[in-house]
N, C-alpha and C positions, 0 to 999 in steps of 0.2 A: 303534477298538473297545476300550473299557475292559473289563478282565477282572478276576476275583477276584485278591486279593493285589496289586492295582495293576499287573498285567501289561498291556502293550499290544503288539499285533503290527501292523506296517505295513510297507509297501515303502519302501526308500530313495528319496528324491525329489530330492536335490540333492548337491552336492559335499561339503557338511558331513556328510551322512549316510554317504556312501561312505567318507570318511576315517575316521569312527568305526568302520565295519565293518572296514576294513583294520587299524585299530589293535587291535581286539578279536582279530582273527586273529593278529596279531603276538604279543599277550599269550599266547594259547593255543598256537599252533603253534610259535612260535619260543622264547619265554621258558620255557614250561612243558614242551614236548615236544621241543625241540632241533632244529627244522627250520632249514635254511639254503638257500643257493642264490640264483639271480638274482631271485626274487620277494621277497626279504627286503631291506628298507632299514633298517639299524640307526640311521641318523641321524634319519630321520623316525619310526622305530618303527612301521612298517607292513609288512604282508605283502600284496603287490599284484601283479597280472599283467595281461597285455594282454586277457584275457578279461573282466575286471571291467566295462569300459566297454560291453560288448555284452550284459550280463546284467542281470537283476533281482535285487535283494537284499532278502530278507525279514529284518526286524529285530524282535527281541524285547526290549522295554524293561521295566525295573522302575522305575516312576515314584516309588517310595518312596526311591530312591537320591539324590534331590536334583535340582537343576536342570541339572547338567552332562550333556550328551548321551552323552559317552564313558563316564561313570560309570553312566548308566542302562542302556546297551546291555549285555545279558547273553547274547544268543544271535543267531546269524545263519545264513542259508541262501542259497546262490547258485543261481539258476535261469537256464538258457539254453535258448531255443527254437531250432528249426532255422534260422529267419531270422537270429537273433542269431549263430549259428555261421557262417552264410554271410558275415556282415559281419566276423566275427573271423578267418576263414580256417579254421574247423573247430571242433569241440568239444574242450574240454580233455582229456576221456577218451581221445580219439583219439591223444594222445601216448603212451599206454600200451597201448591195446587197439584191435584192428581192429573198427570199428563197422559194417562192411558189412551184416551181417544185420539190424541195426536200421534203417539208412538205407534199405534196399531194401524195407522193409515197406509203405511208402506211408502209414503211420499217423502220427498226430500225436504226436511224441516230445518229451520235455523232459529236459535234463540237470540233475541236482542235484549240488551239491558245496560244498566249503568250509564245511561245517556244524560249528559249535562252540558250546559253552556255557561260561560262566565256571564254575569248579570248584564253588563253593558251591551251584550250582543243578542240578547233575547228579543224576540219580536221583530227582528230585521232579516237581512239576507243570509246571515250565517247558518241558520238552521236549514235553509233551502240547499245550500252547498253541501252540507253534511248529509242531508237526505238524498241528494242527487248522486253523490258518491256511493252511498249505501245501496241505492237502487241499481246502480251499475254493477256493484259487487255481487248483489243478489242474483242479477240476471246472468252474470258470468258464471256463477256457481251452479246455476240451474235450480235454485231454491224454489219450492212450490208453496210452502207454508212458513210464515213468520209468526213468532209468538214471543211473549215475555211479560213481565210485570210492568205495569205503569202505576204511578203513585199519586195520590192526593196527599198534600202536606198536612200533618196533624192527625190525631187519632180520635177526634170528637165525632162519633158516628151520627149524633143528632144534627150536627152542623152540616154533615154531608148527605143527609137522608134524601134530599131532593135530587141532586145530580146522580147519586147511586141508583135511585129508583128509576130515573130516566134511562140509564144504561140498561137496567134489567128489563124494562118494558119495551124498549125500542131497538136495542142493539145486542141482544143475547145471541150467542153463536148457535148454529144448528147443532143438534144433539151429537152428531157424528164427529164434531170438532170442538166439543165443549169441555174444557178442563173444569174441575170442581175444587173449590177451596177446601183445604184439609188442615188438621192440627188444631192446636190450642188457640190460634189467632183467627180461625175461620168464623165468619159472620155472614148473615144474609146480605144480599146485594140490595140495599135500600129497604124500604118498607113494603110489606105485602098488603097494606091497607088500601082501600079504595078511595083515593083522593086525586084531585086534579093537579097536574103538574104544569107550572108556568115554565115553558120551555126556555125562554130567553134567559131568565135568571139561572136556570139549571145549567145551561151551556156556559154562561159566564163563570160559574163556579167550578167548571172543569179545567184541569190543567191543559195548557196548549198542546202538549204532546198527545194526550188522549183525544182531543178534538182533531188533531192532524191524522191520527190513525182512523178515526171514524170517517173523515172525508175520503180517505183512500178505500173505504169499504170494510174497515176492520170491525170486529165485534168482540164481545167479552165473554169470559167463562162464567160459571155459576158460582155465586158468592163472592165475598171479598176477604182480604186477610189483613188483620191489624198487626203491623210490625212495630211494636212498641220501641224496640231498640233504634230503629231507623226513623221513628216519629212520622210514620206514614200509614195510610190505608191503601192497600194494593189491590188492583184488579188484574186479571190475566187477559191481555189483548191477543187476539188471533186474527191474522190476515192471510186469506187465501189469495196468493199472488195472481194466478190466472183470472180470478174473479174481481180483481181490483177495479175501482172506478176508472173507466177508460181515459177520461180527460185528465185526471190526476196522474195516471200512469204515464201518459204522454209527456206531461210537464217534467216529471222527475227522470224519465229516460231519454230526454232530448239530448241528442249528440252522442249517445252511447252506442249507436248502431243497432 
């Protein structure tokens, strides 16, 4: 499906596509944001893990960048269904959060992750096209609950106290849909102290992806997870699709039928 500004969004369909996806993730997560760990292969210049083979990968391409696939690829999103997780031995998010509340709903769930855009395309139309294609895919699949980790860059909890505290106070998921941070990296979601939060600076300190989920009606699980290897503090985002913000839902589903 060709889009304005020569954007195209499609699913990865072969090994060449997947390699391009993993190379883009290396460029963004490793070279730009300083991630490390077992998922990073510096020789091949890819960021890859065991979950990739059991997931679908949404690719955003800018056809104006020439004939080379790696150059055209400017954004990616990884999607994993319950059946994919069964084949993979579990969801990626389960490494950091207890997903029992979501798994026990009996509803159709899908994990989102490894989302990134090349730097020149952030803050513009590119993310809209990627999300519009994602919304159409989710609708086609009949997904009812979306979830996954979303990250703050850096691991300085003191510097993130205000935005994390705002998430905890105003955007905590209902108990029936609330994953909980687990393991050695689990930390409280902000401060439990009684202090006034200046909302504007708190929102400015949040990554654009988290704010986008919140606009859609998303919420967060209990606690956060410090991923030292990836140089992030992660929260678990949960989005009940039928309960999405109606206006935002209309925007992203426009033209999908």
